[in-house]
VOGU-3710 file (C-alpha; in Angstrom, 3 decimals, decimal comma):
1> mltmkklqii> 89,368/-42,370/1,955  86,510/-44,074/0,150  87,031/-47,232/2,185  86,922/-45,327/5,485  83,697/-43,560/4,486  82,099/-46,863/3,541  83,103/-48,334/6,916  81,609/-45,341/8,745  78,323/-45,730/6,852  78,178/-49,462/7,632
11> ilflvftkpq> 78,881/-48,842/11,351  76,155/-46,161/11,559  73,709/-48,482/9,790  74,421/-51,264/12,290  74,051/-48,871/15,257  70,659/-47,637/14,101  69,296/-51,043/13,148  70,626/-53,013/16,132  67,817/-52,127/18,614  65,143/-53,174/16,132
21> vssklrvkqp> 66,869/-56,486/15,385  67,496/-57,220/19,048  63,858/-56,476/19,917  62,658/-58,918/17,280  64,939/-61,602/18,623  64,097/-60,824/22,228  60,280/-60,881/21,954  59,277/-64,382/22,908  55,791/-65,139/24,159  55,486/-67,098/27,374
31> slsssvrsrs> 53,288/-70,141/27,446  49,690/-69,423/28,394  47,248/-71,442/30,443  44,381/-73,239/28,789  41,933/-70,536/29,745  43,948/-67,768/28,104  44,308/-67,222/24,362  47,759/-66,615/22,920  48,702/-63,015/22,319  50,385/-61,362/19,362
41> ttppdsdvht> 53,010/-58,737/20,022  53,058/-57,207/16,558  49,962/-56,608/14,441  50,045/-58,310/11,040  51,354/-56,231/8,170  48,330/-57,199/6,101  46,031/-55,280/8,460  45,266/-51,953/6,811  44,486/-50,254/10,131  47,898/-51,054/11,626
51> lhkarrksst> 50,009/-50,596/8,532  51,798/-47,559/9,974  55,333/-48,783/10,595  57,297/-47,408/13,540  59,930/-45,193/11,948  62,929/-44,014/13,917  64,005/-40,401/13,535  67,732/-39,873/13,091  69,400/-39,295/16,463  72,702/-40,277/18,025
61> sprpniilil> 71,676/-39,822/21,693  70,192/-42,788/23,608  66,408/-42,755/23,720  64,896/-41,899/27,114  62,777/-44,119/29,315  59,082/-43,257/29,750  56,977/-43,808/32,885  53,248/-42,942/33,052  51,673/-42,821/36,527  47,905/-42,949/36,037
71> tddqdkdlgs> 45,387/-42,602/38,880  41,685/-43,414/38,757  39,074/-40,706/39,444  41,531/-38,186/40,873  40,293/-34,615/41,027  42,240/-31,402/40,750  39,607/-28,781/41,557  38,653/-30,385/44,903  42,172/-30,023/46,272  43,602/-33,553/46,263
81> lqfmpklarh> 47,057/-32,364/45,111  47,399/-30,313/48,284  47,779/-33,562/50,256  50,493/-35,149/48,076  53,725/-33,427/49,176  56,087/-36,036/47,662  54,514/-35,649/44,240  54,886/-31,876/44,494  58,536/-32,178/45,565  59,730/-34,714/42,985
91> lgeegatyqh> 57,611/-33,764/39,951  56,216/-30,294/40,578  59,439/-28,707/41,798  61,688/-30,702/39,461  59,548/-30,531/36,340  56,639/-28,778/34,623  53,053/-28,381/35,788  50,429/-28,025/33,062  47,693/-25,824/34,496  45,167/-26,818/31,836
101> gyvstpmccp> 45,267/-30,602/31,783  41,968/-32,073/30,562  40,341/-35,269/29,381  38,205/-35,465/26,260  35,554/-37,491/28,122  34,961/-37,827/31,892  34,345/-41,586/31,937  36,781/-44,385/32,881  36,810/-46,776/29,923  36,296/-44,173/27,158
111> srsslltgly> 39,010/-41,942/28,612  41,496/-44,793/28,985  40,757/-45,906/25,436  41,508/-42,368/24,236  44,731/-42,293/26,245  45,956/-45,560/24,709  45,031/-44,771/21,106  45,290/-40,967/20,902  41,739/-40,864/19,500  38,597/-38,948/20,386
121> vhnhhvytnn> 35,705/-41,087/21,618  33,730/-40,732/18,384  36,677/-42,303/16,526  37,404/-45,325/18,750  33,663/-45,840/19,527  34,032/-46,708/23,230  31,269/-44,413/24,489  30,521/-45,848/27,947  31,938/-48,156/30,612  29,761/-50,982/29,283
131> gncsspywve> 29,143/-51,068/25,557  32,257/-51,700/23,441  34,574/-51,449/26,456  37,250/-54,098/25,777  34,796/-55,663/23,321  35,709/-57,894/20,338  35,539/-54,775/18,136  38,056/-53,028/20,391  40,347/-56,072/20,456  40,304/-56,563/16,683
141> nqekrtfaty> 40,589/-52,908/15,691  41,748/-50,311/18,220  43,814/-52,451/20,594  46,304/-53,136/17,793  46,900/-49,407/17,349  47,870/-48,299/20,867  51,143/-46,503/21,465  52,540/-49,744/22,935  52,584/-51,559/19,576  54,598/-48,780/17,922
151> lqqsgyhtay> 57,032/-48,456/20,827  57,572/-52,199/20,930  58,245/-52,292/17,187  60,876/-49,579/17,588  62,774/-51,449/20,301  61,232/-50,271/23,576  60,663/-52,749/26,391  57,014/-52,144/27,371  55,282/-52,972/30,661  51,768/-52,450/32,027
161> ygkylnkytg> 50,796/-52,736/35,722  47,313/-52,292/37,218  43,860/-51,360/35,966  43,345/-51,629/32,194  39,721/-51,290/31,008  36,551/-51,748/33,041  35,305/-54,766/31,077  38,680/-56,461/30,572  38,093/-60,176/31,286  41,739/-61,271/31,443
171> hhvppgwdqw> 41,351/-63,875/28,672  43,994/-62,309/26,446  47,139/-60,195/26,663  46,822/-57,033/24,551  49,422/-56,694/21,773  52,432/-54,469/22,270  53,278/-55,338/25,907  56,377/-57,312/26,883  55,327/-57,429/30,533  51,624/-57,575/31,256
181> hglvrnsrfy> 50,076/-57,483/34,748  46,567/-56,239/33,986  43,749/-56,095/36,543  40,627/-58,008/35,586  37,531/-55,747/35,543  37,264/-52,561/37,594  39,441/-51,050/40,312  39,985/-53,088/43,465  42,493/-52,945/46,317  41,924/-56,457/47,707
191> nftinsngvl> 40,311/-59,675/46,433  41,090/-59,222/42,755  42,416/-61,183/39,764  45,410/-60,201/37,644  46,461/-61,523/34,255  50,183/-61,874/34,865  51,802/-62,446/31,454  48,950/-64,702/30,372  48,367/-66,486/33,711  45,365/-65,558/35,856
201> kqhgddyard> 46,376/-65,054/39,495  43,979/-64,613/42,422  44,726/-62,266/45,330  43,112/-62,123/48,753  42,826/-59,533/51,509  46,252/-59,714/53,166  47,880/-56,283/53,066  51,476/-57,509/52,922  50,896/-59,755/49,891  47,729/-58,560/48,156
211> ylpdiitnkt> 47,478/-54,760/48,338  47,339/-53,747/44,649  49,011/-50,279/44,869  52,048/-51,828/46,553  52,178/-54,645/43,986  52,265/-52,072/41,164  55,017/-50,091/42,880  57,167/-53,131/43,675  56,994/-54,518/40,129  57,973/-51,111/38,744
221> lqlisrstis> 61,006/-50,969/41,042  62,052/-54,419/39,812  61,688/-53,252/36,189  63,911/-50,227/36,835  66,600/-52,380/38,454  66,589/-54,936/35,598  66,741/-52,238/32,912  70,323/-51,383/33,895  71,569/-54,575/32,233  69,550/-54,008/29,050
231> sspfmavlsy> 70,473/-51,813/26,110  66,820/-51,078/25,306  64,874/-48,217/26,859  61,663/-49,088/28,684  58,156/-47,676/28,767  55,983/-48,500/31,804  52,352/-47,645/32,654  51,520/-47,643/36,379  47,720/-47,658/36,575  46,797/-47,293/40,257
241> pgphgpedaa> 43,251/-48,033/41,494  43,088/-45,056/43,868  41,272/-42,929/44,652  38,493/-44,931/42,934  36,129/-47,004/45,059  36,043/-49,021/47,211  38,621/-46,553/48,632  40,536/-49,076/50,780  43,518/-47,207/52,199  46,664/-48,855/53,515
251> pqyqdmfhnv> 46,508/-49,403/57,307  49,176/-46,794/58,060  47,110/-44,036/56,430  43,648/-44,774/57,864  43,883/-42,132/60,606  44,767/-39,223/58,324  42,799/-36,299/56,824  39,653/-36,394/58,940  37,475/-33,267/58,739  39,005/-32,097/55,440
261> tthhtpaydf> 36,604/-29,762/53,601  38,531/-28,637/50,529  35,780/-30,175/48,396  33,330/-27,560/49,728  33,735/-25,306/46,706  31,225/-22,541/45,807  29,410/-25,145/43,672  29,057/-27,484/46,671  25,343/-28,178/47,273  24,467/-25,416/44,808
271> apnpdkqwil> 21,039/-26,742/43,838  18,588/-26,879/42,192  19,840/-25,551/38,852  16,942/-24,737/36,494  19,337/-23,221/33,937  21,349/-26,437/33,411  20,769/-29,904/31,953  17,900/-32,243/32,826  19,448/-34,091/35,768  20,591/-30,893/37,481
281> rhtekmlpih> 17,113/-29,405/37,116  15,798/-32,435/39,011  18,532/-32,582/41,657  17,607/-30,919/44,945  19,861/-29,860/47,793  21,586/-32,640/49,677  20,299/-33,981/52,958  22,529/-33,842/56,071  23,327/-37,540/55,623  24,553/-36,829/52,083
291> rsftdllmtk> 26,830/-34,029/53,280  28,321/-36,276/55,956  28,948/-38,953/53,357  30,805/-36,581/51,032  33,080/-35,518/53,890  33,952/-39,105/54,807  34,433/-40,075/51,158  36,860/-37,185/50,669  38,847/-38,456/53,666  39,043/-41,999/52,307
301> rlqtlqsvds> 40,036/-40,817/48,822  42,917/-38,776/50,215  44,059/-41,756/52,286  44,278/-44,023/49,218  46,355/-41,406/47,376  49,074/-41,613/50,033  50,208/-44,946/48,593  50,582/-43,273/45,190  52,417/-40,330/46,733  54,846/-42,710/48,434
311> avekivqrla> 55,308/-44,643/45,163  56,401/-41,485/43,328  59,215/-40,944/45,813  60,326/-44,600/45,679  60,405/-44,624/41,857  62,386/-41,378/41,629  64,842/-42,669/44,230  65,324/-45,988/42,403  65,916/-44,182/39,106  68,479/-41,957/40,790
321> dtgqldntyi> 70,218/-44,937/42,406  70,518/-46,739/39,050  71,667/-43,602/37,184  68,599/-43,415/34,941  66,769/-40,426/36,403  68,284/-37,851/34,041  67,193/-39,894/31,010  63,653/-40,741/32,099  60,408/-38,859/31,493  57,840/-39,290/34,288
331> fytsdhgyhl> 54,242/-38,299/33,515  51,542/-38,002/36,191  47,821/-37,631/35,393  44,357/-39,157/35,923  41,765/-40,684/33,614  39,263/-37,961/34,676  38,203/-35,791/37,602  35,521/-36,207/40,247  32,799/-34,356/42,140  31,669/-34,573/45,748
341> gqfglvkgka> 28,495/-32,573/46,378  28,915/-30,112/43,505  25,490/-28,946/42,236  23,871/-31,297/44,772  25,379/-34,434/43,182  26,613/-36,611/46,030  29,456/-38,294/44,093  30,530/-39,341/40,627  31,818/-38,026/37,293  30,465/-37,906/33,697
351> fpfefdthvp> 29,730/-34,153/33,606  31,440/-31,576/31,352  32,237/-29,206/34,210  35,744/-28,447/35,463  35,587/-30,741/38,473  35,089/-33,777/36,190  37,276/-32,901/33,192  40,164/-30,928/34,746  42,913/-33,339/35,856  46,450/-33,184/37,300
361> flvrgpgipp> 49,138/-33,101/34,613  52,802/-33,039/35,688  55,971/-34,013/33,779  59,660/-34,187/34,655  62,478/-35,304/32,413  65,361/-34,238/30,155  65,155/-30,648/28,959  62,305/-29,594/31,277  63,248/-26,659/33,548  62,453/-27,174/37,259
371> rsvrdqpvln> 59,373/-25,456/38,729  58,126/-24,460/35,295  54,459/-23,829/34,493  52,753/-24,359/31,153  49,470/-22,721/30,115  48,804/-24,728/26,946  45,662/-26,912/27,078  46,792/-30,559/26,979  44,574/-33,639/26,716  44,651/-37,348/27,402
381> idlaptfldi> 44,720/-37,940/23,626  48,073/-36,085/23,512  49,915/-38,706/25,574  50,195/-41,341/22,822  51,679/-38,952/20,202  53,985/-37,519/22,864  55,367/-40,935/23,826  56,052/-41,721/20,175  57,703/-38,333/19,668  59,960/-38,923/22,682
391> agldkpphmd> 60,923/-42,292/21,174  61,829/-40,589/17,903  58,836/-41,944/15,977  56,503/-40,151/13,630  52,933/-39,782/14,805  50,616/-42,249/13,023  48,260/-40,370/10,693  45,099/-41,701/12,358  45,792/-40,191/15,805  43,795/-37,106/16,819
401> gksilptfrk> 46,094/-35,855/19,571  49,224/-33,726/19,347  52,692/-34,194/20,769  53,431/-31,847/23,668  57,171/-32,494/23,425  57,852/-29,077/21,779  56,342/-27,354/24,848  58,970/-28,914/27,137  61,653/-26,552/25,839  59,402/-23,806/24,438
411> pdkklrdafl> 56,980/-22,626/27,125  55,160/-20,286/24,707  54,711/-22,858/21,944  51,101/-22,723/20,741  49,354/-26,089/20,838  45,601/-25,457/20,499  42,836/-23,100/21,625  39,752/-25,294/21,553  39,082/-28,990/22,096  36,130/-31,342/22,308
421> iergkmtfer> 34,553/-32,800/25,446  31,975/-35,481/24,669  30,056/-38,074/26,596  27,427/-40,691/25,750  26,265/-42,437/22,607  22,625/-41,316/22,313  21,860/-39,442/19,102  19,279/-36,712/18,552  17,158/-39,086/16,491  17,303/-41,803/19,143
431> ysvvsqegrg> 16,400/-39,358/21,899  13,408/-38,036/19,970  12,128/-41,622/19,716  12,695/-42,929/23,261  12,088/-39,807/25,320  8,733/-38,264/26,044  10,469/-34,941/26,401  11,628/-35,239/22,826  8,105/-35,196/21,421  7,429/-31,886/19,804
441> vledenvsff> 10,902/-30,634/20,614  13,297/-32,569/18,400  11,099/-34,195/15,806  11,209/-34,535/12,046  13,439/-32,044/10,306  14,132/-30,093/13,511  16,530/-32,871/14,527  18,581/-32,494/11,373  18,420/-28,703/11,652  19,929/-28,829/15,162
451> sknhlslter> 22,888/-30,837/13,932  23,574/-28,378/11,089  26,313/-25,819/11,100  24,125/-22,757/10,538  20,437/-22,351/9,732  19,651/-20,354/6,615  16,745/-17,936/6,378  14,692/-20,496/4,436  15,281/-23,153/7,104  14,354/-20,764/9,888
461> lsvecnkpry> 11,126/-19,891/8,057  10,401/-23,597/7,615  10,820/-24,219/11,354  8,564/-21,296/12,314  5,882/-22,094/9,742  5,521/-25,637/11,106  4,208/-24,206/14,355  0,392/-24,263/14,679  0,274/-20,708/15,950  1,412/-19,306/12,574
471> qspcslnqkw> -0,960/-21,283/10,336  -3,361/-19,659/7,912  -6,041/-18,271/8,116  -5,439/-15,708/10,839  -7,462/-16,235/13,980  -8,512/-13,536/16,381  -5,531/-11,945/18,170  -3,061/-13,801/15,880  -0,206/-11,465/14,960  1,786/-13,440/12,365
481> vckkkgdgsl> 0,876/-15,862/9,594  2,868/-17,980/7,126  1,971/-17,999/3,447  3,454/-19,449/0,286  4,755/-17,248/-2,498  4,187/-17,889/-6,164  7,450/-19,814/-6,475  6,525/-22,106/-3,573  8,819/-20,476/-1,004  7,512/-19,400/2,397
491> kiircknkqg> 7,074/-15,930/3,782  5,831/-14,676/7,118  3,710/-11,529/7,378  1,594/-9,735/9,922  -2,054/-10,691/10,216  -4,556/-8,088/9,177  -6,661/-7,455/12,251  -10,220/-7,785/10,929  -11,772/-5,992/13,849  -9,215/-3,234/13,599
501> lkssrmkysn> -9,743/-2,855/9,848  -13,459/-2,906/10,275  -13,325/-0,239/12,923  -11,001/1,802/10,733  -13,396/1,466/7,799  -16,262/2,429/10,054  -14,270/5,370/11,253  -14,088/6,802/7,750  -17,624/5,701/6,765  -20,752/7,657/7,492
511> chcsigekfg> -21,410/6,484/11,047  -18,954/5,440/13,786  -20,509/3,065/16,308  -19,374/1,255/19,429  -20,367/-2,330/20,168  -24,069/-2,662/21,047  -24,906/1,050/20,519  -27,752/2,274/18,308  -26,418/5,789/17,941  -22,973/6,870/16,793
521> wkndrsdkrg> -21,272/9,909/15,349  -20,125/11,052/11,961  -17,961/13,875/10,630  -19,569/17,140/9,737  -19,500/17,372/5,921  -19,352/21,117/6,073  -15,977/20,816/7,824  -13,915/20,324/4,681  -10,718/21,053/6,504  -11,379/18,182/8,896
531> mkknrtklnl> -12,163/15,829/6,006  -9,010/16,860/4,164  -7,033/16,366/7,342  -8,478/12,897/7,806  -7,771/11,999/4,193  -4,190/13,109/4,672  -3,941/10,912/7,737  -5,405/7,989/5,825  -2,955/8,428/2,952  -0,079/8,621/5,400
541> fsltrrarsi> -1,402/5,528/7,121  -1,576/3,560/3,863  1,866/4,799/2,797  3,293/3,767/6,119  1,726/0,328/5,793  3,078/-0,018/2,228  6,570/1,031/3,289  6,410/-1,322/6,221  5,470/-4,223/3,964  8,407/-3,426/1,661
551> ltsqgdtsml> 10,808/-3,314/4,594  9,344/-6,532/5,933  9,887/-8,322/2,647  13,496/-7,175/2,699  14,066/-7,883/6,375  12,659/-11,327/7,110  15,523/-11,945/9,474  14,596/-9,034/11,737  10,953/-10,141/11,595  11,953/-13,620/12,760
561> ddiaheemke> 13,892/-12,012/15,592  10,746/-10,077/16,553  8,749/-13,296/16,516  11,311/-15,039/18,700  11,239/-12,086/21,101  7,444/-12,202/21,302  7,499/-15,958/21,934  10,032/-15,478/24,716  7,809/-12,826/26,286  4,822/-15,153/26,111
571> vdylvedide> 6,869/-17,904/27,738  7,907/-15,466/30,475  4,262/-14,568/31,109  3,323/-18,243/31,199  6,117/-19,016/33,631  5,020/-16,132/35,838  1,441/-17,413/35,844  2,511/-20,940/36,696  4,843/-19,620/39,362  1,978/-17,699/40,932
581> eirglhivnn> -0,208/-20,800/40,903  2,533/-22,949/42,431  3,243/-20,313/45,038  -0,425/-20,310/45,877  -0,295/-24,043/46,546  2,039/-23,432/49,478  -0,460/-21,105/51,151  -2,857/-22,987/53,390  -6,457/-22,339/52,456  -7,942/-21,407/55,784
591> itkptgcvls> -10,652/-19,026/54,639  -13,406/-21,605/55,088  -12,171/-22,714/58,502  -14,101/-21,291/61,469  -12,000/-18,956/63,554  -14,418/-18,221/66,334  -13,966/-14,502/65,731  -16,459/-12,143/64,083  -16,892/-8,413/63,648  -19,917/-7,059/65,510
601> redkvcqqkv> -21,183/-3,895/67,079  -20,467/-5,314/70,516  -17,139/-5,165/72,202  -16,746/-8,963/72,140  -14,921/-9,898/68,931  -13,826/-13,524/69,640  -15,538/-16,275/71,555  -14,368/-16,863/75,092  -13,166/-20,444/74,402  -10,850/-19,161/71,686
611> tdedpstwit> -8,957/-16,863/74,030  -9,102/-18,821/77,284  -9,625/-22,557/76,908  -7,197/-23,913/74,269  -3,960/-22,103/73,266  -3,704/-24,170/70,053  -7,145/-22,905/68,991  -5,969/-19,332/69,540  -2,863/-19,954/67,400  -4,953/-21,535/64,625
621> srstikhqiq> -7,400/-18,611/64,634  -4,600/-16,079/64,558  -2,891/-17,878/61,640  -6,181/-18,128/59,731  -6,924/-14,428/60,098  -3,376/-13,622/59,044  -3,818/-15,604/55,830  -7,140/-13,899/55,180  -5,510/-10,502/55,563  -2,762/-11,515/53,127
631> qlraqlnelk> -5,266/-12,642/50,523  -7,362/-9,490/50,914  -4,238/-7,396/50,517  -3,428/-9,275/47,340  -6,921/-8,581/45,997  -6,535/-4,929/46,945  -3,264/-4,715/45,044  -4,933/-6,243/41,994  -7,717/-3,662/42,164  -5,129/-0,915/42,453
641> qirkylrlkr> -3,443/-2,187/39,303  -6,779/-2,219/37,477  -7,463/1,326/38,624  -4,031/2,374/37,417  -4,709/0,758/34,033  -8,061/2,521/33,698  -6,441/5,820/34,595  -3,896/5,365/31,808  -6,597/4,404/29,282  -9,079/7,156/30,127
651> pvkekeqgtr> -10,356/9,370/27,239  -8,888/12,736/26,289  -9,743/15,825/28,300  -12,304/17,249/25,843  -14,317/14,043/25,848  -14,061/13,774/29,638  -15,219/17,338/30,164  -18,083/16,853/27,758  -19,158/13,732/29,588  -19,050/15,411/32,977
661> rhmksggsss> -21,174/18,323/31,697  -23,622/15,859/30,227  -23,847/13,882/33,467  -24,336/17,059/35,485  -27,152/18,156/33,213  -28,930/14,869/33,928  -29,348/13,908/30,254  -29,460/10,370/28,845  -26,265/8,579/27,909  -24,841/9,067/24,452
671> pfrepgaevc> -21,639/7,890/22,865  -18,381/9,854/22,911  -17,775/11,763/19,748  -15,029/13,863/18,335  -15,308/17,644/18,189  -17,121/18,866/15,121  -19,121/15,640/14,707  -22,873/15,009/14,692  -24,985/12,102/16,014  -26,112/9,414/13,543
681> vcdeiqnnev> -28,007/6,084/13,535  -25,819/2,964/13,474  -26,049/0,314/10,774  -27,809/-2,597/12,494  -26,262/-5,295/10,252  -22,733/-4,081/10,774  -23,384/-3,680/14,474  -24,648/-7,267/14,753  -21,543/-8,605/13,023  -19,333/-6,742/15,462
691> vkqhlkeern> -21,355/-8,065/18,411  -21,036/-11,640/17,095  -17,313/-11,225/16,660  -17,032/-9,852/20,181  -19,003/-12,783/21,621  -16,836/-15,229/19,667  -13,733/-13,623/21,104  -15,122/-13,915/24,625  -15,926/-17,614/24,076  -12,390/-18,278/22,791
701> grrrekrmer> -10,986/-16,449/25,784  -13,024/-18,592/28,170  -11,871/-21,727/26,370  -8,242/-20,662/26,727  -8,785/-20,024/30,424  -10,355/-23,455/30,895  -7,492/-25,066/28,982  -4,989/-23,284/31,210  -6,896/-24,360/34,306  -6,763/-27,990/33,164
711> llrkerkrmk> -3,007/-27,731/32,622  -2,552/-26,180/36,055  -4,637/-28,911/37,687  -2,534/-31,528/35,922  0,662/-29,826/37,091  -0,666/-29,669/40,660  -1,408/-33,387/40,609  2,035/-34,165/39,245  3,764/-32,062/41,887  1,622/-33,579/44,622
721> aekknqrksk> 2,485/-37,123/43,486  6,163/-36,204/43,251  6,189/-34,809/46,795  4,388/-37,911/48,018  6,993/-40,172/46,444  9,771/-38,077/47,954  8,228/-38,426/51,414  7,917/-42,186/50,936  11,514/-42,532/49,809  12,708/-40,559/52,833
731> rqdhckvdvk> 10,685/-42,725/55,212  11,726/-46,051/53,699  15,412/-45,139/53,128  15,809/-46,934/49,810  16,202/-45,941/46,192  13,123/-45,109/44,184  14,910/-45,445/40,875  13,608/-43,260/38,061  13,925/-44,856/34,633  15,957/-41,846/33,537
741> mncfsydnnh> 18,131/-41,720/36,657  21,184/-43,737/37,649  20,910/-44,106/41,405  22,834/-46,009/44,067  22,234/-46,938/47,693  24,716/-47,036/50,541  24,541/-48,734/53,914  26,841/-49,503/56,815  28,225/-52,605/55,079  29,577/-50,885/51,981
751> whtaplwneg> 33,123/-50,328/53,232  35,177/-53,048/54,869  38,226/-51,025/55,888  38,476/-48,101/58,297  37,172/-45,482/58,511  33,712/-47,057/58,234  30,325/-45,537/57,453  27,907/-45,917/60,369  25,158/-43,345/59,774  22,735/-45,747/58,100
761> pfcactnsnn> 21,408/-46,344/54,560  20,590/-43,644/52,049  19,934/-43,229/48,335  21,417/-40,785/45,844  21,069/-40,321/42,091  24,266/-39,348/40,324  23,580/-39,468/36,583  20,871/-39,837/33,925  20,577/-41,782/30,697  20,023/-38,586/28,680
771> ntywcvrnin> 23,262/-36,966/29,884  24,766/-37,058/26,394  26,536/-33,918/25,258  29,138/-32,383/22,948  31,084/-29,413/24,301  33,802/-27,106/23,100  36,263/-25,917/25,739  38,135/-22,815/24,629  41,184/-21,523/26,524  43,451/-18,722/25,340
781> tthnylycey> 44,606/-15,285/26,431  41,245/-13,651/25,685  38,601/-16,380/26,040  37,922/-19,047/28,615  34,520/-20,630/28,080  32,600/-23,903/28,009  29,826/-24,264/25,415  27,731/-27,460/25,429  24,929/-28,915/23,324  22,923/-31,726/24,916
791> vtgmityfdl> 20,952/-34,429/23,181  17,827/-33,108/24,929  18,162/-29,824/23,023  19,580/-27,969/26,026  22,404/-25,500/25,368  24,674/-24,051/28,050  27,423/-21,451/28,029  29,765/-20,646/30,919  32,344/-17,868/30,910  35,035/-19,064/33,303
801> nvdpfqlrnl> 36,755/-15,689/33,365  33,825/-14,300/35,363  32,297/-17,542/36,691  35,096/-20,087/37,318  32,768/-22,533/39,090  30,118/-22,562/36,312  27,288/-21,515/38,601  25,178/-19,672/36,004  24,296/-20,471/32,408  24,989/-17,246/30,505
811> lytvpdsqln> 23,632/-18,420/27,156  21,128/-15,573/26,755  23,843/-12,947/27,177  25,755/-14,164/24,123  25,103/-12,529/20,714  23,873/-14,671/17,833  27,125/-14,359/15,904  29,122/-15,838/18,776  26,581/-18,627/19,283  26,820/-19,548/15,611
821> fmhqqvthlr> 30,609/-19,586/15,872  30,574/-21,900/18,903  27,988/-24,151/17,271  30,277/-24,432/14,237  33,154/-25,319/16,568  31,162/-28,163/18,134  29,939/-29,420/14,760  33,496/-29,469/13,395  35,021/-31,175/16,445  32,258/-33,778/16,684
831> tfsgekrfle> 33,328/-35,183/13,333  37,033/-34,390/13,558  39,330/-37,239/12,556  43,115/-37,160/12,316  42,976/-39,877/9,687  40,543/-37,939/7,492  42,603/-34,791/7,894  45,749/-36,684/6,881  44,055/-38,099/3,777  42,632/-34,696/2,846
841> rkqrklrlkk> 46,070/-33,097/3,144  47,593/-35,921/1,128  45,002/-35,501/-1,631  45,552/-31,762/-1,593  49,308/-32,254/-2,023  48,701/-34,675/-4,897  46,417/-32,178/-6,600  48,997/-29,412/-6,191  51,695/-31,714/-7,544  49,560/-32,621/-10,559
851> nklrqkslrk> 48,800/-28,952/-11,192  52,498/-28,108/-11,083  53,329/-30,932/-13,497  50,529/-29,835/-15,804  51,714/-26,230/-15,729  55,295/-27,385/-16,339  54,243/-29,476/-19,342  52,206/-26,561/-20,700  55,217/-24,268/-20,377  57,389/-26,808/-22,226
861> qgmrstklrr> 54,802/-27,125/-24,977  54,662/-23,339/-25,230  58,422/-23,104/-25,483  58,494/-25,780/-28,213  55,787/-24,063/-30,216  57,679/-20,765/-29,886  60,884/-22,363/-31,193  59,006/-23,918/-34,113  57,528/-20,566/-35,048  60,904/-18,872/-34,888
871> g> 62,495/-21,677/-36,908
//
């Protein structure tokens, strides 16, 4: 019996170790050309970053094959899946559809880097399609830690076909791939170069030999056929160029899908958007030529996807013919979404909205029920851990994503609620330096405050007290002032209105005088009841002020809220004033133009030549008079408002009646006085001080008006220059590129395959260099929102339960507690790292283990001491 057990153990050991041994013997690098460096299939064990060894989980069943079909720039929200019936039949009806498939960044190279490594952008440091995309840093660090290296180590035969990274030069074969057919640079359909297992091969423009989607499909079919004679499972990535530009469809599909308008969503040409980020505030409605272009581009994108749709059917059929379909997982997704006319943006990606981050996500394979739907949010960073989990490998500790394999058999398995969407590499500090908009907005300590989790009361006071409007001493009409306490901390209190205090002191002094008057009134001393009543009022007034100061000292937070509310009201008033001025610019000033019409006692109102000779003169005169009537009506409305204000502020009835009696009697004017008061002579010194203060206030008011007029004139000039530049750009039909805008121009020569563009050149701006953001996307049974913080200081919040197309920024409807919570979410996710979390958990386990050992040793020592005492 012992011998038989030993034999069984030896046989099991050989079965489990055979794939690994065979893979090591099988991996043999082909010879490379002189222009290509040799590749390494397995990262060196001495490298700390790649020290995670592929470890096989115990299983007796054969490991499944894995196929990833990856498209480039394919949308979900614009309706592209509606025109792929073969994909719906073979994957949708035979597998699972994940309704909430997303990417962590809507850019090509960063998203593909996240897909390969399972890392957020801030952890693999590929922020754009240019900097660090397939750079030496990427090659030496992250490229050695893709899912391919771990799968290859565990015995999988790995293959890659198609687009890799935007800046891939083809001078090396990335580690971990047994078959490598990677496209050099960005997506192309014809006239491209491929690194085919270390040899650079040029392709031309012949459809039968050079069409890249068909090359990818044919090589995959060959791989499936060859895998039947191999004992190793395979993993293949099919990275198709469509529907990315230049959108060259196969000839047999070039007559399909004309006049499709599924991309005309409610957000289509919804512009301008003053409540959103900088570029959308400066993006106007599209011109007719832009709308025509979006329609044709949608047609061409759908045509290119037909080759992918056909490839899905061919691959499924080949797997079925070779008996491998039931043991193969097929994943279908895209590196990010796309927009065509949404919010006035003609084309592109790179925005945090649904149309750019929401992607197709379909899976079929063993254990997945047909026609099943999953509601868990899944990301591109989840693919790498999932592939390793399917292969029976533990997830490397540095990966940020999660395996979605448990959701295949458990539809209600919770995966996550919130995830990060990030784009761009500009920091708050960098933006405050390079951007003129950053001056005064994100400077000094305000930058660090914005990146903090939550601002304390002291920090909020520090921010407010840095503003010039709250500096000491109090100026006229200043409501709040900051002062330092004895311990050096700041406090904010109400300004004591000097004029108000002076008038109140004068009210309870001997003589009460108005500005510029020689005679006033004073209380009758014989009326002791009145004096006692006034003293009672004064005591109540002082007590109220004292109580208010105590409450204010205890409620600085509510005071800061009041200040913020007052500032918002002032901003609203300022915006209304500017809006009125801008609206006035659109009204033609025709008051000074002669109309040929006058009011007179005669019957003739207009000159004869106005009514008879020239019809255009009559139209001009009529328009001029119409504008004059409108302006006079506006003045009349203003006077009515003034009259209404005076009616509300008129004196009490006793004073009014006394004044009327005095006016009827024909006496000289005298000041209003309270009942039971007598006339007195005003103090000339006090009166002069009040007059000086009043004159000073008037001068300051005039200065503020002049300052506002200068600002309005400057704004008018800016708007006039901007309109002039817009007219020039429309006339000349070329791009006037703003330094902050990323613009492109199109002409009739852009496309070389049908259908062609023949409506002439145009310019469109699709992105900006300050479009850097960090967003939290939250999806669960109760919440469905998108909260974003931009490097410019802009914050947006969209509730997709009520606004699924993100048309309105609802930030100001959210309570402060919820805003703080979402800000904490973003701050946590921005710095989230799977590797750090793994190390923290490991250290926590070590601490717990040490504590247990310490407690155990203490218990032993206690038991020994107890025995010694008893002995």
